[in-house]
Biopython code that builds the backbone (N, CA, C, O; Angstrom):
import numpy as np
from Bio.PDB.StructureBuilder import StructureBuilder

atoms = [
    (1, "UNK", "N", (13.642, 2.627, 16.649)),
    (1, "UNK", "CA", (14.258, 1.305, 16.704)),
    (1, "UNK", "C", (13.363, 0.377, 15.840)),
    (1, "UNK", "O", (12.133, 0.426, 15.869)),
    (2, "UNK", "N", (14.069, -0.453, 15.084)),
    (2, "UNK", "CA", (13.331, -1.360, 14.296)),
    (2, "UNK", "C", (13.057, -2.643, 14.984)),
    (2, "UNK", "O", (13.754, -3.008, 15.931)),
    (3, "UNK", "N", (12.001, -3.378, 14.507)),
    (3, "UNK", "CA", (11.644, -4.596, 15.132)),
    (3, "UNK", "C", (12.706, -5.653, 14.692)),
    (3, "UNK", "O", (13.127, -5.671, 13.535)),
    (4, "UNK", "N", (13.097, -6.472, 15.582)),
    (4, "UNK", "CA", (14.117, -7.514, 15.304)),
    (4, "UNK", "C", (13.497, -8.637, 14.453)),
    (4, "UNK", "O", (12.279, -8.722, 14.293)),
    (5, "UNK", "N", (14.349, -9.463, 13.935)),
    (5, "UNK", "CA", (13.845, -10.621, 13.196)),
    (5, "UNK", "C", (13.075, -11.558, 14.068)),
    (5, "UNK", "O", (12.180, -12.250, 13.584)),
    (6, "UNK", "N", (13.395, -11.609, 15.368)),
    (6, "UNK", "CA", (12.632, -12.452, 16.261)),
    (6, "UNK", "C", (11.163, -12.013, 16.332)),
    (6, "UNK", "O", (10.281, -12.871, 16.382)),
    (7, "UNK", "N", (10.877, -10.721, 16.338)),
    (7, "UNK", "CA", (9.538, -10.226, 16.379)),
    (7, "UNK", "C", (8.818, -10.577, 15.076)),
    (7, "UNK", "O", (7.639, -10.932, 15.073)),
    (8, "UNK", "N", (9.554, -10.468, 13.977)),
    (8, "UNK", "CA", (8.907, -10.769, 12.679)),
    (8, "UNK", "C", (8.677, -12.216, 12.562)),
    (8, "UNK", "O", (7.692, -12.591, 11.926)),
    (9, "UNK", "N", (9.512, -13.123, 13.131)),
    (9, "UNK", "CA", (9.259, -14.484, 13.122)),
    (9, "UNK", "C", (8.011, -14.823, 13.970)),
    (9, "UNK", "O", (7.243, -15.724, 13.633)),
    (10, "UNK", "N", (7.840, -14.109, 15.033)),
    (10, "UNK", "CA", (6.627, -14.338, 15.861)),
    (10, "UNK", "C", (5.368, -13.996, 15.073)),
    (10, "UNK", "O", (4.365, -14.705, 15.160)),
    (11, "UNK", "N", (5.421, -12.875, 14.282)),
    (11, "UNK", "CA", (4.288, -12.517, 13.440)),
    (11, "UNK", "C", (4.067, -13.630, 12.398)),
    (11, "UNK", "O", (2.916, -13.961, 12.113)),
    (12, "UNK", "N", (5.110, -14.207, 11.831)),
    (12, "UNK", "CA", (4.963, -15.285, 10.832)),
    (12, "UNK", "C", (4.305, -16.451, 11.462)),
    (12, "UNK", "O", (3.455, -17.061, 10.813)),
    (13, "UNK", "N", (4.624, -16.835, 12.704)),
    (13, "UNK", "CA", (4.013, -17.881, 13.394)),
    (13, "UNK", "C", (2.523, -17.580, 13.660)),
    (13, "UNK", "O", (1.694, -18.490, 13.669)),
    (14, "UNK", "N", (2.206, -16.331, 13.870)),
    (14, "UNK", "CA", (0.815, -15.908, 13.960)),
    (14, "UNK", "C", (-0.058, -16.226, 12.775)),
    (14, "UNK", "O", (-1.262, -16.455, 12.896)),
    (15, "UNK", "N", (0.592, -16.234, 11.614)),
    (15, "UNK", "CA", (-0.155, -16.572, 10.386)),
    (15, "UNK", "C", (-0.668, -18.001, 10.429)),
    (15, "UNK", "O", (-1.737, -18.300, 9.897)),
    (16, "UNK", "N", (0.098, -18.886, 11.066)),
    (16, "UNK", "CA", (-0.278, -20.297, 11.133)),
    (16, "UNK", "C", (-1.468, -20.482, 12.116)),
    (16, "UNK", "O", (-2.343, -21.321, 11.900)),
    (17, "UNK", "N", (-1.468, -19.660, 13.217)),
    (17, "UNK", "CA", (-2.545, -19.814, 14.183)),
    (17, "UNK", "C", (-3.683, -18.785, 14.016)),
    (17, "UNK", "O", (-4.634, -18.800, 14.796)),
    (18, "UNK", "N", (-3.600, -17.909, 13.027)),
    (18, "UNK", "CA", (-4.669, -17.025, 12.742)),
    (18, "UNK", "C", (-4.698, -15.732, 13.574)),
    (18, "UNK", "O", (-5.703, -15.021, 13.549)),
    (19, "UNK", "N", (-3.668, -15.424, 14.278)),
    (19, "UNK", "CA", (-3.622, -14.244, 15.157)),
    (19, "UNK", "C", (-2.645, -13.173, 14.637)),
    (19, "UNK", "O", (-2.175, -12.332, 15.403)),
    (20, "UNK", "N", (-2.344, -13.212, 13.318)),
    (20, "UNK", "CA", (-1.356, -12.309, 12.763)),
    (20, "UNK", "C", (-1.822, -10.872, 12.850)),
    (20, "UNK", "O", (-0.989, -9.987, 13.047)),
    (21, "UNK", "N", (-3.099, -10.591, 12.716)),
    (21, "UNK", "CA", (-3.609, -9.200, 12.826)),
    (21, "UNK", "C", (-3.323, -8.535, 14.086)),
    (21, "UNK", "O", (-2.892, -7.383, 14.117)),
    (22, "UNK", "N", (-3.566, -9.269, 15.188)),
    (22, "UNK", "CA", (-3.337, -8.665, 16.478)),
    (22, "UNK", "C", (-1.768, -8.451, 16.754)),
    (22, "UNK", "O", (-1.335, -7.511, 17.420)),
    (23, "UNK", "N", (-1.024, -9.374, 16.197)),
    (23, "UNK", "CA", (0.479, -9.256, 16.364)),
    (23, "UNK", "C", (1.010, -8.135, 15.549)),
    (23, "UNK", "O", (1.856, -7.386, 16.038)),
    (24, "UNK", "N", (0.571, -7.968, 14.339)),
    (24, "UNK", "CA", (0.983, -6.857, 13.498)),
    (24, "UNK", "C", (0.651, -5.545, 14.157)),
    (24, "UNK", "O", (1.487, -4.645, 14.243)),
    (25, "UNK", "N", (-0.598, -5.442, 14.629)),
    (25, "UNK", "CA", (-1.011, -4.219, 15.302)),
    (25, "UNK", "C", (-0.155, -3.918, 16.553)),
    (25, "UNK", "O", (0.346, -2.810, 16.747)),
    (26, "UNK", "N", (-0.018, -4.952, 17.379)),
    (26, "UNK", "CA", (0.754, -4.838, 18.613)),
    (26, "UNK", "C", (2.184, -4.299, 18.354)),
    (26, "UNK", "O", (2.619, -3.315, 18.951)),
    (27, "UNK", "N", (2.866, -4.971, 17.465)),
    (27, "UNK", "CA", (4.277, -4.660, 17.214)),
    (27, "UNK", "C", (4.433, -3.370, 16.392)),
    (27, "UNK", "O", (5.418, -2.650, 16.558)),
    (28, "UNK", "N", (3.488, -3.080, 15.525)),
    (28, "UNK", "CA", (3.635, -1.797, 14.801)),
    (28, "UNK", "C", (3.416, -0.597, 15.723)),
    (28, "UNK", "O", (3.924, 0.493, 15.463)),
    (29, "UNK", "N", (2.643, -0.810, 16.820)),
    (29, "UNK", "CA", (2.467, 0.232, 17.849)),
    (29, "UNK", "C", (3.825, 0.335, 18.670)),
    (29, "UNK", "O", (4.350, 1.414, 18.944)),
    (30, "UNK", "N", (4.306, -0.833, 19.012)),
    (30, "UNK", "CA", (5.535, -0.873, 19.903)),
    (30, "UNK", "C", (6.737, -0.266, 19.139)),
    (30, "UNK", "O", (7.514, 0.493, 19.718)),
    (31, "UNK", "N", (6.884, -0.592, 17.875)),
    (31, "UNK", "CA", (8.037, -0.150, 17.102)),
    (31, "UNK", "C", (7.494, 0.882, 16.048)),
    (31, "UNK", "O", (7.495, 0.644, 14.840)),
    (32, "UNK", "N", (7.062, 1.967, 16.566)),
    (32, "UNK", "CA", (6.405, 2.989, 15.807)),
    (32, "UNK", "C", (7.321, 3.784, 14.843)),
    (32, "UNK", "O", (6.821, 4.498, 13.973)),
    (33, "UNK", "N", (8.645, 3.664, 14.994)),
    (33, "UNK", "CA", (9.577, 4.317, 14.114)),
    (33, "UNK", "C", (10.021, 3.374, 12.977)),
    (33, "UNK", "O", (10.782, 3.791, 12.104)),
    (34, "UNK", "N", (9.567, 2.136, 12.977)),
    (34, "UNK", "CA", (9.917, 1.192, 12.015)),
    (34, "UNK", "C", (9.017, 1.349, 10.745)),
    (34, "UNK", "O", (7.901, 0.830, 10.697)),
    (35, "UNK", "N", (9.526, 2.060, 9.752)),
    (35, "UNK", "CA", (8.685, 2.414, 8.624)),
    (35, "UNK", "C", (8.269, 1.224, 7.755)),
    (35, "UNK", "O", (7.183, 1.199, 7.175)),
    (36, "UNK", "N", (9.158, 0.252, 7.687)),
    (36, "UNK", "CA", (8.804, -0.972, 6.916)),
    (36, "UNK", "C", (7.745, -1.810, 7.577)),
    (36, "UNK", "O", (6.935, -2.435, 6.891)),
    (37, "UNK", "N", (7.727, -1.841, 8.910)),
    (37, "UNK", "CA", (6.656, -2.551, 9.604)),
    (37, "UNK", "C", (5.310, -1.825, 9.491)),
    (37, "UNK", "O", (4.242, -2.437, 9.479)),
    (38, "UNK", "N", (5.413, -0.455, 9.407)),
    (38, "UNK", "CA", (4.191, 0.367, 9.280)),
    (38, "UNK", "C", (3.608, 0.090, 7.888)),
    (38, "UNK", "O", (2.387, 0.026, 7.751)),
    (39, "UNK", "N", (4.441, -0.075, 6.853)),
    (39, "UNK", "CA", (4.020, -0.364, 5.531)),
    (39, "UNK", "C", (3.271, -1.760, 5.520)),
    (39, "UNK", "O", (2.229, -1.917, 4.885)),
    (40, "UNK", "N", (3.847, -2.730, 6.237)),
    (40, "UNK", "CA", (3.233, -4.017, 6.276)),
    (40, "UNK", "C", (1.880, -3.904, 7.001)),
    (40, "UNK", "O", (0.914, -4.559, 6.609)),
    (41, "UNK", "N", (1.814, -3.125, 7.994)),
    (41, "UNK", "CA", (0.561, -2.940, 8.795)),
    (41, "UNK", "C", (-0.502, -2.300, 7.901)),
    (41, "UNK", "O", (-1.670, -2.689, 7.934)),
    (42, "UNK", "N", (-0.066, -1.274, 7.070)),
    (42, "UNK", "CA", (-1.030, -0.661, 6.107)),
    (42, "UNK", "C", (-1.553, -1.646, 5.088)),
    (42, "UNK", "O", (-2.744, -1.678, 4.781)),
    (43, "UNK", "N", (-0.634, -2.458, 4.563)),
    (43, "UNK", "CA", (-0.986, -3.471, 3.630)),
    (43, "UNK", "C", (-1.971, -4.521, 4.196)),
    (43, "UNK", "O", (-2.868, -5.016, 3.514)),
    (44, "UNK", "N", (-1.742, -4.819, 5.471)),
    (44, "UNK", "CA", (-2.631, -5.761, 6.175)),
    (44, "UNK", "C", (-3.980, -5.162, 6.393)),
    (44, "UNK", "O", (-4.978, -5.882, 6.355)),
    (45, "UNK", "N", (-4.065, -3.834, 6.627)),
    (45, "UNK", "CA", (-5.300, -3.146, 6.761)),
    (45, "UNK", "C", (-6.045, -3.138, 5.467)),
    (45, "UNK", "O", (-7.271, -3.245, 5.480)),
    (46, "UNK", "N", (-5.382, -3.017, 4.349)),
    (46, "UNK", "CA", (-5.994, -3.096, 3.024)),
    (46, "UNK", "C", (-6.552, -4.461, 2.802)),
    (46, "UNK", "O", (-7.631, -4.590, 2.224)),
    (47, "UNK", "N", (-5.874, -5.484, 3.231)),
    (47, "UNK", "CA", (-6.343, -6.880, 3.141)),
    (47, "UNK", "C", (-7.648, -7.008, 3.913)),
    (47, "UNK", "O", (-8.594, -7.603, 3.397)),
    (48, "UNK", "N", (-7.741, -6.474, 5.131)),
    (48, "UNK", "CA", (-8.924, -6.574, 5.949)),
    (48, "UNK", "C", (-10.126, -5.919, 5.276)),
    (48, "UNK", "O", (-11.256, -6.403, 5.345)),
    (49, "UNK", "N", (-9.820, -4.758, 4.600)),
    (49, "UNK", "CA", (-10.950, -4.083, 3.942)),
    (49, "UNK", "C", (-11.486, -4.823, 2.702)),
    (49, "UNK", "O", (-12.693, -4.868, 2.461)),
    (50, "UNK", "N", (-10.574, -5.391, 1.938)),
    (50, "UNK", "CA", (-10.920, -6.011, 0.656)),
    (50, "UNK", "C", (-11.096, -7.552, 0.751)),
    (50, "UNK", "O", (-11.654, -8.163, -0.161)),
    (51, "UNK", "N", (-10.648, -8.140, 1.787)),
    (51, "UNK", "CA", (-10.680, -9.624, 1.989)),
    (51, "UNK", "C", (-10.104, -10.302, 0.778)),
    (51, "UNK", "O", (-10.691, -11.258, 0.271)),
    (52, "UNK", "N", (-8.994, -9.846, 0.308)),
    (52, "UNK", "CA", (-8.283, -10.386, -0.895)),
    (52, "UNK", "C", (-7.132, -11.297, -0.388)),
    (52, "UNK", "O", (-6.177, -10.838, 0.238)),
    (53, "UNK", "N", (-7.269, -12.569, -0.681)),
    (53, "UNK", "CA", (-6.206, -13.470, -0.203)),
    (53, "UNK", "C", (-4.843, -13.226, -0.784)),
    (53, "UNK", "O", (-3.824, -13.577, -0.189)),
    (54, "UNK", "N", (-4.830, -12.582, -2.026)),
    (54, "UNK", "CA", (-3.562, -12.297, -2.572)),
    (54, "UNK", "C", (-2.837, -11.197, -1.792)),
    (54, "UNK", "O", (-1.606, -11.181, -1.756)),
    (55, "UNK", "N", (-3.565, -10.297, -1.180)),
    (55, "UNK", "CA", (-2.912, -9.294, -0.350)),
    (55, "UNK", "C", (-2.417, -9.864, 0.982)),
    (55, "UNK", "O", (-1.421, -9.402, 1.539)),
    (56, "UNK", "N", (-3.107, -10.838, 1.461)),
    (56, "UNK", "CA", (-2.648, -11.535, 2.685)),
    (56, "UNK", "C", (-1.332, -12.284, 2.355)),
    (56, "UNK", "O", (-0.402, -12.272, 3.161)),
    (57, "UNK", "N", (-1.253, -12.921, 1.194)),
    (57, "UNK", "CA", (-0.090, -13.564, 0.800)),
    (57, "UNK", "C", (1.086, -12.560, 0.642)),
    (57, "UNK", "O", (2.223, -12.842, 1.021)),
    (58, "UNK", "N", (0.762, -11.382, 0.066)),
    (58, "UNK", "CA", (1.793, -10.352, -0.117)),
    (58, "UNK", "C", (2.312, -9.861, 1.217)),
    (58, "UNK", "O", (3.497, -9.556, 1.350)),
    (59, "UNK", "N", (1.435, -9.781, 2.207)),
    (59, "UNK", "CA", (1.805, -9.331, 3.540)),
    (59, "UNK", "C", (2.807, -10.351, 4.138)),
    (59, "UNK", "O", (3.860, -10.009, 4.677)),
    (60, "UNK", "N", (2.396, -11.618, 4.000)),
    (60, "UNK", "CA", (3.249, -12.724, 4.562)),
    (60, "UNK", "C", (4.607, -12.744, 3.896)),
    (60, "UNK", "O", (5.636, -12.891, 4.556)),
    (61, "UNK", "N", (4.600, -12.592, 2.553)),
    (61, "UNK", "CA", (5.855, -12.604, 1.783)),
    (61, "UNK", "C", (6.722, -11.416, 2.208)),
    (61, "UNK", "O", (7.930, -11.580, 2.379)),
    (62, "UNK", "N", (6.164, -10.276, 2.375)),
    (62, "UNK", "CA", (6.886, -9.063, 2.752)),
    (62, "UNK", "C", (7.534, -9.243, 4.156)),
    (62, "UNK", "O", (8.690, -8.871, 4.357)),
    (63, "UNK", "N", (6.786, -9.808, 5.103)),
    (63, "UNK", "CA", (7.341, -10.058, 6.433)),
    (63, "UNK", "C", (8.497, -11.098, 6.341)),
    (63, "UNK", "O", (9.512, -10.952, 7.022)),
    (64, "UNK", "N", (8.334, -12.137, 5.503)),
    (64, "UNK", "CA", (9.446, -13.083, 5.329)),
    (64, "UNK", "C", (10.731, -12.386, 4.791)),
    (64, "UNK", "O", (11.851, -12.691, 5.201)),
    (65, "UNK", "N", (10.503, -11.439, 3.855)),
    (65, "UNK", "CA", (11.654, -10.702, 3.267)),
    (65, "UNK", "C", (12.306, -9.841, 4.347)),
    (65, "UNK", "O", (13.530, -9.828, 4.476)),
    (66, "UNK", "N", (11.496, -9.127, 5.119)),
    (66, "UNK", "CA", (11.981, -8.294, 6.198)),
    (66, "UNK", "C", (12.719, -9.151, 7.234)),
    (66, "UNK", "O", (13.764, -8.732, 7.733)),
    (67, "UNK", "N", (12.225, -10.287, 7.556)),
    (67, "UNK", "CA", (12.858, -11.147, 8.546)),
    (67, "UNK", "C", (14.170, -11.620, 8.031)),
    (67, "UNK", "O", (15.134, -11.669, 8.794)),
    (68, "UNK", "N", (14.263, -11.962, 6.813)),
    (68, "UNK", "CA", (15.596, -12.426, 6.243)),
    (68, "UNK", "C", (16.602, -11.232, 6.234)),
    (68, "UNK", "O", (17.772, -11.422, 6.566)),
    (69, "UNK", "N", (16.164, -10.044, 5.867)),
    (69, "UNK", "CA", (17.104, -8.944, 5.820)),
    (69, "UNK", "C", (17.490, -8.488, 7.196)),
    (69, "UNK", "O", (18.621, -8.045, 7.394)),
    (70, "UNK", "N", (16.609, -8.576, 8.147)),
    (70, "UNK", "CA", (16.926, -8.167, 9.557)),
    (70, "UNK", "C", (17.862, -9.192, 10.189)),
    (70, "UNK", "O", (18.785, -8.866, 10.936)),
    (71, "UNK", "N", (17.574, -10.448, 9.851)),
    (71, "UNK", "CA", (18.477, -11.474, 10.405)),
    (71, "UNK", "C", (19.912, -11.309, 9.922)),
    (71, "UNK", "O", (20.858, -11.468, 10.694)),
    (72, "UNK", "N", (20.067, -10.987, 8.632)),
    (72, "UNK", "CA", (21.332, -10.712, 8.103)),
    (72, "UNK", "C", (22.056, -9.501, 8.732)),
    (72, "UNK", "O", (23.253, -9.509, 9.020)),
    (73, "UNK", "N", (21.203, -8.440, 8.923)),
    (73, "UNK", "CA", (21.745, -7.178, 9.528)),
    (73, "UNK", "C", (22.258, -7.392, 10.968)),
    (73, "UNK", "O", (23.263, -6.806, 11.370)),
    (74, "UNK", "N", (21.523, -8.272, 11.761)),
    (74, "UNK", "CA", (21.952, -8.435, 13.099)),
    (74, "UNK", "C", (22.955, -9.577, 13.322)),
    (74, "UNK", "O", (23.421, -9.782, 14.443)),
    (75, "UNK", "N", (23.287, -10.322, 12.252)),
    (75, "UNK", "CA", (24.222, -11.394, 12.431)),
    (75, "UNK", "C", (25.650, -10.946, 12.555)),
    (75, "UNK", "O", (26.504, -11.754, 12.921)),
    (76, "UNK", "N", (25.956, -9.703, 12.271)),
    (76, "UNK", "CA", (27.262, -9.175, 12.469)),
    (76, "UNK", "C", (28.083, -9.279, 11.246)),
    (76, "UNK", "O", (28.655, -8.281, 10.808)),
    (77, "UNK", "N", (28.173, -10.428, 10.671)),
    (77, "UNK", "CA", (29.000, -10.710, 9.487)),
    (77, "UNK", "C", (30.397, -10.054, 9.597)),
    (77, "UNK", "O", (31.101, -10.275, 10.582)),
    (78, "UNK", "N", (30.778, -9.291, 8.642)),
    (78, "UNK", "CA", (32.153, -8.758, 8.657)),
    (78, "UNK", "C", (32.226, -7.398, 9.417)),
    (78, "UNK", "O", (33.306, -6.816, 9.516)),
    (79, "UNK", "N", (31.125, -6.911, 9.932)),
    (79, "UNK", "CA", (31.086, -5.693, 10.563)),
    (79, "UNK", "C", (31.571, -5.734, 12.000)),
    (79, "UNK", "O", (31.764, -4.700, 12.639)),
    (80, "UNK", "N", (31.761, -6.936, 12.491)),
    (80, "UNK", "CA", (32.232, -7.056, 13.858)),
    (80, "UNK", "C", (33.666, -6.544, 14.012)),
    (80, "UNK", "O", (34.455, -6.666, 13.074)),
    (81, "UNK", "N", (34.001, -6.014, 15.087)),
    (81, "UNK", "CA", (35.337, -5.489, 15.274)),
    (81, "UNK", "C", (36.368, -6.655, 15.391)),
    (81, "UNK", "O", (37.511, -6.569, 14.942)),
    (82, "UNK", "N", (35.904, -7.679, 15.988)),
    (82, "UNK", "CA", (36.743, -8.899, 16.168)),
    (82, "UNK", "C", (35.987, -10.069, 15.599)),
    (82, "UNK", "O", (34.845, -10.276, 16.009)),
    (83, "UNK", "N", (36.512, -10.830, 14.714)),
    (83, "UNK", "CA", (35.847, -11.917, 14.062)),
    (83, "UNK", "C", (35.554, -13.050, 15.049)),
    (83, "UNK", "O", (34.535, -13.730, 14.937)),
    (84, "UNK", "N", (36.415, -13.238, 15.974)),
    (84, "UNK", "CA", (36.352, -14.318, 16.898)),
    (84, "UNK", "C", (36.589, -13.683, 18.335)),
    (84, "UNK", "O", (37.724, -13.322, 18.645)),
    (85, "UNK", "N", (35.622, -13.558, 19.131)),
    (85, "UNK", "CA", (35.784, -12.876, 20.497)),
    (85, "UNK", "C", (36.444, -13.867, 21.433)),
    (85, "UNK", "O", (36.945, -13.465, 22.483)),
    (86, "UNK", "N", (36.464, -15.168, 21.087)),
    (86, "UNK", "CA", (37.234, -16.062, 22.041)),
    (86, "UNK", "C", (38.723, -15.817, 22.073)),
    (86, "UNK", "O", (39.415, -16.275, 22.982)),
    (87, "UNK", "N", (39.227, -15.081, 21.068)),
    (87, "UNK", "CA", (40.639, -14.820, 21.009)),
    (87, "UNK", "C", (40.933, -13.487, 21.741)),
    (87, "UNK", "O", (42.043, -12.964, 21.644)),
    (88, "UNK", "N", (39.966, -12.958, 22.450)),
    (88, "UNK", "CA", (40.162, -11.728, 23.107)),
    (88, "UNK", "C", (41.279, -11.799, 24.122)),
    (88, "UNK", "O", (41.364, -12.767, 24.877)),
    (89, "UNK", "N", (42.102, -10.836, 24.155)),
    (89, "UNK", "CA", (43.204, -10.816, 25.121)),
    (89, "UNK", "C", (43.377, -9.409, 25.624)),
    (89, "UNK", "O", (43.563, -8.483, 24.835)),
    (90, "UNK", "N", (43.318, -9.238, 26.898)),
    (90, "UNK", "CA", (43.309, -7.906, 27.460)),
    (90, "UNK", "C", (44.676, -7.175, 27.176)),
    (90, "UNK", "O", (44.765, -5.949, 27.228)),
    (91, "UNK", "N", (45.691, -7.965, 26.886)),
    (91, "UNK", "CA", (47.014, -7.283, 26.508)),
    (91, "UNK", "C", (46.902, -6.576, 25.214)),
    (91, "UNK", "O", (47.748, -5.729, 24.925)),
    (92, "UNK", "N", (45.945, -6.850, 24.426)),
    (92, "UNK", "CA", (45.809, -6.135, 23.135)),
    (92, "UNK", "C", (45.410, -4.669, 23.428)),
    (92, "UNK", "O", (45.694, -3.782, 22.623)),
    (93, "UNK", "N", (44.778, -4.425, 24.537)),
    (93, "UNK", "CA", (44.211, -3.076, 24.761)),
    (93, "UNK", "C", (44.924, -2.307, 25.859)),
    (93, "UNK", "O", (44.792, -1.085, 25.928)),
    (94, "UNK", "N", (45.676, -2.984, 26.720)),
    (94, "UNK", "CA", (46.345, -2.324, 27.786)),
    (94, "UNK", "C", (47.832, -2.499, 27.655)),
    (94, "UNK", "O", (48.310, -3.606, 27.407)),
    (95, "UNK", "N", (48.559, -1.446, 27.814)),
    (95, "UNK", "CA", (50.017, -1.524, 27.804)),
    (95, "UNK", "C", (50.506, -1.806, 29.236)),
    (95, "UNK", "O", (50.222, -1.066, 30.178)),
    (96, "UNK", "N", (51.225, -2.869, 29.343)),
    (96, "UNK", "CA", (51.806, -3.183, 30.621)),
    (96, "UNK", "C", (53.239, -2.698, 30.729)),
    (96, "UNK", "O", (54.048, -2.909, 29.826)),
    (97, "UNK", "N", (53.532, -2.076, 31.789)),
    (97, "UNK", "CA", (54.923, -1.604, 31.988)),
    (97, "UNK", "C", (55.730, -2.756, 32.503)),
    (97, "UNK", "O", (55.346, -3.464, 33.434)),
    (98, "UNK", "N", (56.882, -2.920, 31.853)),
    (98, "UNK", "CA", (57.715, -3.989, 32.254)),
    (98, "UNK", "C", (58.682, -3.443, 33.323)),
    (98, "UNK", "O", (59.264, -2.372, 33.147)),
    (99, "UNK", "N", (58.842, -4.160, 34.392)),
    (99, "UNK", "CA", (59.759, -3.717, 35.430)),
    (99, "UNK", "C", (60.960, -4.541, 35.548)),
    (99, "UNK", "O", (61.814, -4.269, 36.392)),
]
sb = StructureBuilder()
sb.init_structure("model")
sb.init_model(0)
sb.init_chain("A")
sb.init_seg("    ")
for serial, (resi, resn, name, xyz) in enumerate(atoms, 1):
    if name == "N":
        sb.init_residue(resn, " ", resi, " ")
    sb.init_atom(name, np.array(xyz, "f"), 0.0, 1.0, " ", f" {name:<3s}", serial, name[0])
structure = sb.get_structure()
């Protein structure tokens, strides 16, 4: 299961407060099958070793890109079976016998 855009937004908020490292580690362990988040985690580990601010900026930019793409994926868009669920009518799915 991939991390949702909400999780990625939390990590982005962590950059402002300086706790992004613990959040990246926490969520990369929780979503261990998310390959893109693992790549971000590896890039962040490289930043920690080199202390290169350009790498930290690259990590933040990659998380922003992932957040945007995951937000789009989970928005439904045209992939929803019904574009407006308020128009749901049970008669559409059940045949009523007329007597």
